[in-house]
N, C-alpha and C positions, 0 to 999 in steps of 0.2 A: 504494500500500500504506500502510495506517495502522498505526502502531506505538504501543505503550503504553510509557510511561516512569514509573518511580517513583523519586523522589529521597529520599535519606536524609541529613539534616544531622547531622554528627557533632561534638558539642560538644567532646569531648576532643581530636579531631584539630585542630580550630580553635585550641584552647588551646595545644597543643604548638607549632603553627606560629607563633602570635602571640608566645608566650614566646621562642621561638628568635630570631625577627627582632628583637623588642624588646630582647632581651639583647645581640644583636650591635650594635644601634644605640647602646645606652647605653654599652657598653664601648668602642666605637669613639670615641665622644665623649670618653670619659675619657682617651684618648690625648693630648688637647690639654693635659693637665696638665703643668706645667713640671718636676715632680719627676723626677729622673733616678735610676735604680737604679745603685748602684756595682757590683753583681755580678748576672749573669743565670745562673740555674741552669735548664738545659733539662730539662723533664720532660713527662710526659703525651703528647699527640698528637704534638708536634714531636719529642720524643725517640724515640718509636716510629718515626716516618718516617725519622729520621736513621739508626737502626740498620738498618732495612730497606734504605735506599738504599746504605749502606756495604756490606752483604752483596752486593747486586746489582753494585756497582761492582768489588768485589775478587774476585768469583767468576770461575772459569774456566767458559766457556760461558754460557748464558742461564739465570739464576736469579732468581726473584722471591721475596719473603718478606713476611710480616706479623709484627710483633713486638708483644708486650704493651706497653701504655702504662706500666704499673707492675705491681707484684706483684699477682697475682690479678685483673688488669683487662685482658682482651682487648678489642679494638675492637668486637666484635659479640657478641651473646648466643649465637651459634652459629658453629662453625668454618666450616661451608660458607658461611654468610652473609658471613663475612670473605673467604673465598677468591674469591667471585664479584667482589670489587673488583679482583682481579689481572687484567691484560690476558690475554685468551685463555681465561679460566676462566669457565664458566657452571655453573649448578646445577640439579638437580631438587629439587622440594619435596614433602614429605609432611606432611600435617596443617598446612600453612601455614608450614613452616619448612624451611630447607635440609637436604638429606639426602645426596645424592651429587653428584659433580662431573664435568663434561666439560671436557677441555682441548684447545684447538685443534681442535674438532670430533670428538674421539675420546671415547667415552662412558666411564662408570664402570668397565666391565670392562677397559678399555684403560689404566687408570692404576693404578700400584702405590702403596700407602700403607705407610709405615714409621713406627715409633715409636722415636725416638732411633737411627735407622739400621737398625732391625730390621724384617724383613718381618712384617706383621701379618695374621692370618687374618681372614676375614669370613664372616658367616652371615646369610642372609636367608630369608624365607618367602614362598612364593607361595600364593594361595588355592586354586587348582585343580590344581596340579602340584607335584612336588618342585622345589626351587630348585637351580640349578647355577651361580649367579652367584659371581664372585670379587670383586665390588665391596665397598667398605667404606662403611658408613653413618656419616657424621660426626655424625648426631643422637644417637649413643650416647655421645659424649664431651663432657663439660662444658668450656666454653672457659676457665673460671676456673683450671683446672689446667695450662694450656698457656702456655709462655713465647714460642713462635714457631712458625710453620708455614712451611716452605721448599718451594718448587716448582721442581724441576729439570726444565727443558724440553728440555735437550739431554742426550744419553746420555754417561756417563762410565764408564771401566773400573772405578773404585772404588765405583760405586753399583750395587746389585743391579738386574738387568734385570727386565722384566715390565711396566714403564710405558712403553708406546709413545707415549702422549700426554704423560705426565709422571710423575715420581716425586715423591710428596708426603710430606715428612718432618715429623712432629709432634715438636716439641722440648719436653720438660718440664724443670722447674727442677732444677739440680744445686747442692747447698748450698755446695760448695767454690768454685763460680764466682760466688757472690753474697755480699753483706753480710748480716748477721743481720737478719731482718725477718719480719713477720707481718701478716696482713690477714684481716678477716672481713667478709662482706657478707650483707645480707638483702635480699630482693626480693619484691615481690608482682606477679603477672601477671594481667592482665585480658584475656581473649580473647573478642572480640565474636562469634566464630563459633558459640559455644555458644548454644543456645536458652535456657539457664538460666545465663547468664554470671555468674561470681563470681570474686573475687580468690583466687588460689592462691599458696602460699608457695614460696620457694627460699632456701636458706642455703648459703653456701660459705665456705671458709676455707683459708688456707695459712700454714704456719710453716716457716721455714728458719733454721738457726743452725749455727755451728761452735764447736768446743771444742778445748782443749789446743793453743792457738796454731795453729789450722787443721789439726790432724792428723785430727780427726773432724768429720763433718758429717752433719746430718740435715735432711731436708725432708719435710713431710707436707702433703698437700692432700686436700681432701674437699668434696663438694657433694651436696646433696639437693634435688630439684625435683619439685613436683607441678604439673600443668597440666591444665586442662579446656578442651575445644574441641569443634567440630562442623563439619559441612559440609552443604550443600544442593546436589544435583546433578540436572540434567535431562539425560537421556541416551538415545541409541539404543544400548542396552546391549550387544548382540552384533554391532553393526556393520551395514553396508549390504551386501547381496548385489548383485553387478555382473554385467551381461550385455551382449552385443553388441546394437546397435540393430536395429530391425525395420522392415519395410516392409509396410504394410497397403494392399491395393488397394481399389478401390471395392467395397463390400459388395454393391451391387446386381448386380455381376457374379458374385457367389457364390464368390469365391476369395480366398485370403489367401496372401501370400508372406513367408517369413522370420520367422514367429512363433516365439518362443523359449518352449518348454514346459518348460524346466528348472525345478527346484524354486525357487520365488521369482520366476521370470520372469513377465512380464505377457502375457496373451493379449489383444492389442489389438483386442477386438471389442465393447468397451463404451463407457463415458464417459471420454474422454481428450482433453486439450487439449495443444497443442504437442508432439505425439508425436515421439519420437526417430526420426531417419533411420537408414538401414542402416549408414552409416559412423560413427554415434555409438556411445557407450557410455552405458548408463543403469544406475541402481541402485534397489533397493527396500529399505526398512527391515524388519528382522526383528522388532523389538520397540521399544517406547517406554515410558519410565517415569521416575519420580522416586525419589530415595534421600535420606533424611535420617538423618544419623549424629551421635552424640554420643560423644566419647572422653575417657578419662582416662589420663594418663601419669605414671609415677613413675620418675625417673631418679636413680640413686645412683652416684657416682664416687669413687674414692679412690686415692691413690698414696703409697707410702712409699719414700724413697730414703736409703740409708746409704752414706757414703763414708769411706774410711780412707786417709790419705796419710802413711805414716811417714817418707818422705823426699821431696825434691823430684822424684825420679826414679821414684816408684812410687805409683800411685793405684788403689785397688780400689773398685768400686761395686757395690752390691747394690740392686736395685729391684724393686718389685712394683706392678703396676697392675691395677685392678679397675673394671669398669663393669657396671651392670645397668640395663636399660631395659624397664620393663613397660608395655605399651600394651593397654588394654581398651576396646572400643567396642561400642555397640549401634546397630542401625539399624531403621528402618521404611521400607518402600518400597511403591509401587503402580505398576502398569503393565499392559501388555497385549502379548501375542504376536500375530503374524499368521499365517494359514494359507494365504495367497496364493490366495484364491478370491474371485470377485465383486469384482474390483478396479476402482477408478475413480481417475483421476489428473489433476492439473493441473501440467504440467512447466514448469520455467523455460525461458525462450526464449533459451538460451545459443547462442553461435555454433557452427555445425556445419561440419566434424566436431568433436566435443568430448564432454565429459562432461555428460550431461543428468540433472537431478535433479528428482523430483516435489516441488514446494514443498508440495503437498497430496497426500497418499497416503491412499486410503480403501479399506476393505474391508467387505463384508457379513459381520458376525461374529455373526449371530443366535444367541443362547444361549451364546456363548463365555464363557470365564472372564475375570474381572477380578481377578487375584491381588493380594493385599497380603501382603507378607512381613515377618517380624520375625526378628532374629538377633543373634548376638554374634560378635565377633572378639576373641581374646585371645592375645597373643604376649609371650613373655619373651625378651629378648636379653641374653646374658651374655658378657662378655669378661674374661679374666684372663691376665696375663703376668708371669712371673718371670724376671729376667735377672741375669747376673753378668758384670762386665767388669773386666779388669786392664790398665792401661797402664803400661808399664815401659820405662825408658831404660837398658839395661845398659851401653852405652858411648855416648860423646858423639854420634857421627853416627847412631846407630840407635835407633829407637823401635818398640816392639812392642806389639800389642794383642791380647788374647784375649777373645772375647765369646761367650757362649752364652745362649740363652733358650728357654723352653718356653711357648708361648702357645696359648690356646684361645678360639674364638668359637662360641657355640651359640645357635641360635634354636629355640624349642620352644613348643608350645601353652601358653596361660596358664591353662587350666582343664580340668576333667575331660571336657568335651564335645569338645575339639579346638580348633584355632586358628580355624576359620571354620564356623559352624553357622547354620542357618536353617530356618524352617518357615513355610509359607504357608497363608493362608485365602483362599478365592475366593468371589466372587458371580458366578453364571452368568447375568448380566443384560445383557451387552453386545449392542448392536445395531450399527448402522453406526458404524465406528471410523475416525478420521482423525488422521494425524500432520501437523502444521503446522510447517514449517521455514522460513517466510518471514522470521522475525526472527533476533535474536541467539541466542535459546534456543528449543529445540523444545518444543512443547506438544501435548497429546493432547486431542482433541475427541471426545466420545462421545454416542451416543444410548443411553438406558437403555430396556430392554424395557417395554412397557406391562404393568401388573400387578406390576411389580417395583420400585415406588417412583417410576415416571415419570422425572423428571429428577434424582432423589435416590437416594443409596445408603442401604441399610437394613442394620443389623446382623443382622436375622433372615434375610437372604438368604445369610449366610456359612456356609461349611463348611470343614473342614480339608482341605488338599490335599497337595502334595508337600513333601518335606523333604530336607535334606542335612546330614551331619555329617562334616566334613573334618578330617583329622589329618595335619598336615605338620610336618616338623622337619628341621633341618640342623645339622651340626657340622663344624668344621674345626680340626685341631690342627697346629701347626708346631713342630718341634724343629730348632734351628739352632745350628751352631757355626761361628765365623769366627776366623781368625787373620790379622791385618793387620800390615804393617810399613812403615817408611819409612827410607831411608838418605839422609842429606844429605851429598853429596859436597863442596859448598861453598854459599855463600849463593845461588848462581844455579842450581844443579843438584841435583835430588833424584830418587829413584826410590821409588815405592810398589809394594807387592806384597801378595798375599794369597790365601788359599784358604778355601773354605767348603763345608759340607755342610748341605743343607736337606731335611727330610722333612716332607711335607704329607699328612695323612690326612683325606679328605673322606668324609662319610656323609650321605646324605639319605634320607628315607622319607616315604611318603604313603599314605593310605588314605581311602576315602570310603564312607559308608553313605548311600545316596541312595534315597529312596522316590519312585518316578515316578508317584505318584497325583495328577497334576495335574487329573485329571477329577473329583476330590473323593472324600472319605471320609464315610460316614454320610449324614446328611440336613441340608439347610439348617435352621438354627434349633436344632441340637443344643446349641450353646453359648449361655450366658446373654448377653443383649444388653448388660448392664452391664460386660462385659469389654472392650468396644470404645469408645474415646473419640473423638468426632468431631474432626477436625483439618482445617485448610485447607492449600493447596499454594502458591498463587502469591504469597502475602504473604511467603514466605521468599526470594523472588528479586527482584532489581532489574533484571535483563536485560529488554530489550524483545522482544516477540514480535509477529508479524503477525496482524492481525485476519482472520477469515474472514467473508465476506459471506453473506447469505442466498442470493443467486444461486449463489455457488460451492458452498455446502453442498447446495443443491437439485440442482445439476448432478452432484455426487458421489453423491447418493442419500440424504443425511441430512436432519436437521431442526434439530439444535442447532448454534449458531454459537459458543457460549462454551466456552473450554477447561475441562477437568476441574479442579475446585477443591475437591474434598472427598475425604477418605480417613479411615481409622480407624487409630489407634495402639493397640497392645495389648502384653501382656507375653509374652515368649518362653517363660518357664518355665511359665506358666499353660497356654498352648496345648500345649506339649510334654507336660506331665503328663497333660492331658486326652486327647491323641491316644494316648499310651502305654497309658493305662488302658482306652481304648475300641476302638482300632483295631489294636493290635499283634497280628497274626495268626500270629506265630512264623515267618514265611517270610523274614525279613530276614537280613542278613549281619553284624549286630553281635553283641556278646557282653557286654552290660551286666551289672553285678553284680545289678541288680534284675530280670533276666530279659528286659528289652526287647531286641528285635532290630532295631528301626528307629531309635530315638531316642537314640543314643549313639555315641561314637567307638569304633572298633575298632583293634586293633593294626595297624601299617602292613603292607601287602602289596606295596607297590612300594618296593624298597630299592635304593639305589645306593651303591656303595663305590669309591673310587679312592685308591690310594697313589701319590704322586708324589715321587721321590727325585732331587735335583739335586746334582751336585758341580761346583764352579766354581773357577777360578783366574784371577788377573789380574796384569798388570804395567802400570805407568803411569810415564812420565818427565815431570817438571816442569822447565821451563827458562825462566829470566828473563835478558834481556839488553837491549841497546839497538841500534836500527837508525837510523842517521843522527840520533843523540841523541834518538830517540823510544823510550820504554820499550816493550819487547815481551815477551809471555809466551806460552809454548807448553806444552800438555799433550797428550801422545800416549800412548794406551793400547790394550791388547788384552785382551779377556776371553773365557774359554772356559767354555761351559755344556754339561753333559751331563746329560740327564734320562731317567729310566726311569719308565714308567707301568704299573701293574698294576691290573686292575679285575675283581673277581668279579661275577657277575650270575646271574639265574635265568631259566629259560624256563617259561612258564605255559600250560596248556591251557584252552580255553574251550568252552562249550556252545552249543546253538541260541539264536539271537537272539530276544528277546521285543519285540513292538511293544505298549507298555503304555499309551500315550496319543498324542494327535494328533502331537506333535513329539518324543516321547521313545521311545528304544529302549534295551534293556540287553543286555549280552553277559556272562552269568555265567561266572565262573571254575570250572573243574572239575579235580579231581586235585591232586596236590602239585607244587609247582614243582621244576624240575630245575636243579641248580647248574652253571654254566659259568664259565670264566675266560678273560680275554684280556689282552694286554699290548702295549706299544709303546715306542719309544725314539727320541730325536733328540739331536743336539748342534749347537752353533753356535760360531763364532769371531766376536766382535763388536768391530770396531775403533772407536776414537774419536779425534778430533783437535779441539782447541780452540786458537784463536789470538786474542791480544788486543794491540792496538797503540794507544798514546796519542799520536795524531798531533800534537796541541798540548795544552797543559795543560788537563786536565779534559774533553777530548774523546776518547772511546774508540771504536775500531772493533773489531768482533768478527766472526770467521768460525769456524763449527763444522761438523764432519761426524761422523756416527756412525751405527751400526746399532743398532737396538733391537728387542725382541720383546715380544709380549703373548701369554700362554698361553691356550689354548682354555678355554671354560667347562667346568665339571666334567661337566655332562650331555653335552657334545659328545664327551667321551672315555670315557664309560661303556660297559660291555659289554652285549651282548644287545639285544633289541628289546622296547620297552614298548608295550603295546596299551591303548587307551582302552576302558574297559568301558561307555562310553555312545556307541555308534555312531549314525549318522544314517540318513535314508532312502536316501541314496546310498552307504552303506557305512561301514566302520569306519576308524579312524585309528590310527597308531602312530608311534613315534619310534625312531630307531636311532643310536647313537653310534659312534665309531671311536677306540679307544685309540692308534692310530698317527698321529693328526692331528699335524701340525707347528704350531708357534706362528705367529701373524702376525709378519711381519718387515718392518721399515721402514728405508729409507735416508733419513737426515735431513740437511738442509743449513739452516743458520741464518746470516744476515748482519744485522748491526745497527750503528747508530751511536748513541752516548749522549753527552750534554753535561751535565756536573755543574757548574752555574754558580753555585750558592749553597748555603747551609746548608739541607739537606733540600729542595733544589730541583734538578730535572733535567728534561730532555726527551729522549725516545728514539724511534727508529723502527727497526723490524726486519721482515725478510722471512724466511719459513720455507717449506720445501717438504718433503713426505714422500712417497716412493714406496713404497707398501705392497703386499706380495705375500703369498702363502700365505693369502689371505682364505678364511675358512671359510664356504662357501656351503651352502645347503640346496636340495634338490630333492625333489619329491614323486614317488615311484614307486608306481604302482598295480599291485598284485599280485592277480591273480584267484584268490581262494580259497586263500591260503597257510595258512589255519587250518583244520584238520580240524574237522568237526562244528559248523560255524557257519552253517547255512542261514539266509538273510535273508528274512523273511516279506513284504517289500515288493519282491521281485525275481522272484518265480516266477509260476506259472500263475494263482493266485488273484488276485494283484495286477493282472495284465494284464487279466484278465476284468472285474475291478471297474472299472478305468479305462475300458474300452470301454463298460461299462454305465452308469456314473454320472458319468464325468468325473474331474477331478483334485482335487476337494474331499476333503481328508484324512478328515474325519469320515464323509463319504458312503462312501468306500472301505472304511473300517473297519466300518461298519454292514453294508455289502454282504457283506463276507467273513464276518462273524459270522453273518449270516442264511443264507448259502448253504453255509458250511463249519463248522457248529457242532459239530464233533468236539471232545469235552472235552480231547483231547490237543493240539489245534492252534488252536482259537479258543474262548475261554471268557470268562466274567465272573468276576473274582476275588471274594474275600470282601468287598471294598469297593465292588463295583458297577462296576468298570472293565472295559472290554473289553480282553483280553490276547490277542494273536495270536502264535503261536509258529512259528518256521521249521520246515519239514518236511524232514528229511534225505532226499535222493534226489529230491525234487521241487523245492524251492527251492534255488537255487545257494548255495554257500558265499559269504559276504560278500567283496566286493573290499575291499582294505585300501590306503588311501593312506598309505604309509610315508614320513615325512619323514626323510631321511638326510643326514648331513653329510659333507663332504669338502673338502680344500684345492683351491682353484681356481687356474688359471693366470692369473687376472685380476690385472693390476697397476693400482692406483689411485693417482692423484696428488692429494694434499691440500696446498694452499698458501694463503698468506695474508699479511696485514700486521698488525703490532701497533704502535699509536701510543699514546704515553703522555706526559703532562706532570704534574709535581708542582711546585707553586710556593707558596712562602711570601712574603707581601707584607711583607718587611722585618720591622720590629718591631711592626707593627700588631696581630699576633695572628691575622690572617686568612690563609687559605690555600685552595688548591683542588687537587684531584686529578682528572684526567680521562684516560680511555683509550678507545680504540676498536679493535676487532679485526675484521678482514675475513677470512673463511674461505671457500674455494671448493674444490669437489671435481669431478673430471672424469667423474663418473657420477651419474645421478639416476634416480628412480623414474618410470616412464612410466605415467601414469594411464590411458592408452588400451590397455594390454596387460592381458589378463585370464587367459589360459589357461596361463600358465607362471609359475614363481617368478622373481623379478627380483633381480638383484644390486644392492644399494644400500647406501650408508653412512648410518647414522642419527646424529642429534644434531648435524649440521653447521649452524651458524648464525652470523651476525654478532652481536657483543655490544658494549655500551657502558656506561660508568659515569661518573658525575660526582658528586664529593663537594666540598661547601663546608664549611669549618670555621672556628671562631673559638676561641682559647684565650688567656686572659690574666686576671690578677688573680683566679685561682681559679675562673674561669668557663670552661666548655667548652660548645660547641654544634656540632653536626654534622648536616648534611642530606645524604642520599645518594640518588641516582637510579640505578637499574639497569635496563637494557633488554636483552632477547634477542629476536632476530628469529624468525620462524616456522621450523620445522624438521621433518624426517621423523623420527618416533619409532619406527615399525615398518613393515616392508614386507610382512608376512605375518601378518595378524591376523584375528580374528573368523571369519566364514564364508567362507574362501577366501583368496587372495593379495591381500588388500585393505590399503591403507596407513592409517596413523594419522599425521596431521600435528598438531603443536602450534602454535597461533596465537601470534603475537608477544605478548610480555608485558613489562610494565614495573612497577616498584615504587618507592615513595618511603618511605624510613625516616628517622627523625630521633632525636637524643638530646641532652639537655642535662644538665649537672651543675654543681654549685657546691660549693667547699670551704668548709665552715663554719669549720673550724679546719685547722691543719696536718695533723691526723690524720683528720678526719671530713669526708666528702663525701656529698651526696645527689644523686640522679639520676632522670631521667624519660626513658623510651625509647618510641618509637612505631614500629611496623612496618606496612607496607602502609597508610599513612595515607589514601591515595586509594581504598582498598578495590577494587583492580583484580580483575576476575574472570579465570578461566581458560577456554580454549576449545580443544577438539580437533575435527578434521574429517577427512573421508575424501577421496575422489577429487576433490571440488570443495569450495570453502568453504561451499556450500549444504548439503553432506552433514554436518551437525553430528553429532558422535559424543557429545560431552559438554560441557555448560555447567556451570562450577563457580563458585558464588557466592563473591566475595571479601570478606574481613573484615579489620578492623584488630586489632592486638594491642598492648597497652601493658604496660610494666614500670615500677614505681616502687620505689625502694629507697635504701639507704644503705650506705656502705662505711667501715670504720674500720681504719686502718693503725697498727700499734704501732711 
C-alpha cells in the first residue's frame, strides 16, 4: 500500500521550542555566578506547587489541587487544561481546547462541580436531540478569575455527593484572605485552525482590597475573550452498519448460503475480495464526506465579592458570579450516501473469526446525488450565581455557617434560525462511488457521469435539496440552603454536622423543521453559477490516505483512481432566501414571521421538565492522635440523602408515515399533545472513613473507604415516551425515561503512600478500586404497532411486490410503487418533483417502534487502578519536573463481535500520563508539558445500531515562556498542541474510521501588569 504524506513546517512552533530551550540553557549557566541572595522569596510556579502539595499532604482522604501562581495567573489558559495535569484526570476537547473532565475512568456526568463548595448547574446543547447531561463545561469559565481548583477523589460526609468519580471545587478569591492587590492582563490569540487565521484579543483583570482595618473587603474580577478557529474533518458521518459474516458457495452450483439481505448488508454475488467467513462480523459505511467549519467565540466572565467582618468571630460574604459564552460557527460540507445496491468490495485480510472491514467499498450510484451542505450553529451559554454566606463563632468551641445560593445555567440558540441549521444543494452526477479507508483518513473516490462535466463538478448541475432547522435549548436552576457547624471538643477531637436542602429544576426543549427533499427542488441551473466558489479538499489535511490502483478500481467497476478534491462553498442565507422564495409550498411545519414554513425555526414541540428536591444531613468526627509516636488522623462520617423527582410530560399522536426520498421517511404529528405526570423517590445512607498515618517523618500512609453516588441524566428520569419523527425503512425509534431510577452507587477503597522529601517535592503511589452498582442500562424493545394510524409504506403488500419484481434497489422500488400504485392519496409526486409514498391504513402495518428504555441493572462493575506521581525541584537551580501516570482497568468491555443486542459497557476508561518540565529563576519562566491519553470507548450504542465509537490515543505538547521586565510587568508567549496532533475515532476495528480531525496549533502572546 502506498501512502501520501504532506509535511507542514511551523515556524512559530520552532521558535517557541528554541526560545524555551535556549532560555533554560542561558539561565542554567547563570547559576554559576558567585553572587548569593540573602533572602529567597518563593513565588510563581514553585509557590503554586508548594500550596498544592500542602493541601494534598494535610487533607483527609485523597485530594489533589492546582493553585494560581499569582493573582490572576492560573497555570493554563483553560481550567480543564490544568486539570488534565492531575493524576487520574483526563479531558474532552471542543474546538481544540479543554471542555469536560473524566476522573479515574468515570466521565463528565459522573463528576460533581462546585463553586466555593456550592453545587453548580450545567447546561449543554445537542444538535439533534434535547440534552439531558448534568456535566459542567469548564470552557465557560475564564481561568484568570480562579485562585485554585480542588479535586476530591474520595467521598466525605461534609462534601455534597453526586461525584462518583470526583468532586471538583472551583475556588475564587476572597478579599479578607488576601493582601491588597490588583492585576491586569492583555493577550492576543492566534489559532492556526482557522482558514483565515488572525490575532484575536483577550483582556482580564482582578482587584482585591480591604478597608477599615480589615473589616470590609472587596474583590472584582473580569475577563473578555474573542477567539476564531476552525476545523477540517473527514468522516463516515453516520457510522458503519454491522452484520454477521456470510458464506457464498460456488456460483456454478447455482446456490448461495447465509447471504444477509438486511438493509446495508452485502449480497455477495458480485466483485468481492477477501470475503468474510460465516463466523466473522463485517460492516458497511452508510455515508462518507468532508466538513469544514469556521467558528467565533466571545466569552465574558465577571465576579464581585463583598465581605464584612465586624468582629473576629463573624464574617459575612456576598458574591455574584456571571459567565457568558457565545459560540457561532458556519460550515460547508460535501459527501455522499449509499443505497446498498450494486456493491463491490475489497476487504482487509484480518484474522478470522474477527471483524472484517472493506478497505475499499464501492457502489453503482448512477445518477445519485452528491450533496454539498452549508449551515450555521449558534449557541449562547449563560451562567449566573448569587450567594450569601455567614460564618459565626458564638462560643469558643462552636463554629456555625449559613450558606445559600441561587444559580442558573442556560444554553439556548444564538440566532433566530435555531442552534443548528443547514441547507443542501446537490448535483445528481454520481456514478461509481468508492470509500477508501486504507490510510489514516478516509477518502471518497468518484466517477462523474458523462455529460455532467466528466471528471469535474459544475455549478450548473446544482439544485436545492433538503434542509433542517433545529431549535434546542436547556436550562437548569439550583436553589440551595446549607447550615454547617463544627464543635471542637479539644485540639484532637472535633465533630462536624450539617443539613441542606437543594432544589434543581431542569427544562429542555427541541424542535426540528426538516424538508426531506433530498431528491432536489426545481431544476439544475436555477441558481446563478457565481454563487458557488470552487474550493479544494485534500490540501486542508495532513493525514495520509491509501492510494487506489487502476486494477483495484477496475475490479470494483470504476475508472477514477484519484480521491475527490473539489467542492463548492456558498452562502447559507443566499441559498435559504432563494429556496424560501421559490420552493416554499406552504406544507411545512414552521411558523416564520415572513410566512415561510420550511426555512425557519419553530417553537419547541419536544419539552422535558424535571424537578429534583434533595434534603440531606451529615455528621463527621475528626480525631488526631499518635500511635507508637506516629501521628495518626481519622475522619469518620455518615451522610443521609433523600431525593424526590417529579416530571411532567406529554403524549403525542402521529399520522401515516411518508416515504419522501431514497433514505428519508417522516412521521407527522397529529392532534394536540396530552399532559401526563410521573414521579419517583430514593434515599441513601453514605458512610465515609479516612485514615492517615505518618509512619516516619514526611512519609504518609492513607486508607479510605466511602460510598458515593452519581445521579441519572435528566433525560433518563423524564416522563413519557418521545418518538422520533424521522423513522427509517425498518421502523421508527423512541426513547423512554423512568423517574424512579436510582442513582449509580459506588463502594470506594483508596490506599496510598506519599513521601514529602523536599520543598515542593514529593513522590506518591496509590491504588483505588470502585465497585459500582445500580448502573443505568438501556435496552431496545421492539413494539409492533404501538402507535395508532402509523402505517409504514415500506412494510406492506406494495413493498413486497416491488422487491420481488425489481430487487432491493431503493430507487427501483420507489419507481415501481409509483408506477403501479399511482393513487394520489398513496403514491404521488409533490410540488417539487419528489416521489412521496404514503402508508395505507389497513393495508400497510403500523410501524414497529424500537423503544430505547432505561432501567437500573443488577450488574456490578469493578473499576480499579494505580496512580503514580512525582514532583521534584532540582534544589536551587530553578529546574523542576512533574510526572504522573494513571492505570485504569474495568472488568467489563464492549464485545465487537456481538451485534444483535445492546451491551453493557463503561465509557471513557483509559490510561493517562503527563510530564511537565519547568524552569523558573531571575524573572524567567519556561514550561513544557506533554499529555497523553490512551484509546478508549466513547459510546456503545451509536449511529445505525448498537455500534461502538472508540477514540484513538492522543497526545499533546504545550509550552509557555514568560519574563518579568520589571517587578510589576511581565510578558509571555504560550503555544498549545505544538506538534499539531490530529484526532481519530473508529468503530469495531481500527480500519473502520469514523472521523479524522485535523490538528492545529494555537498561540497566545501577551503581557500582565500587577499593581
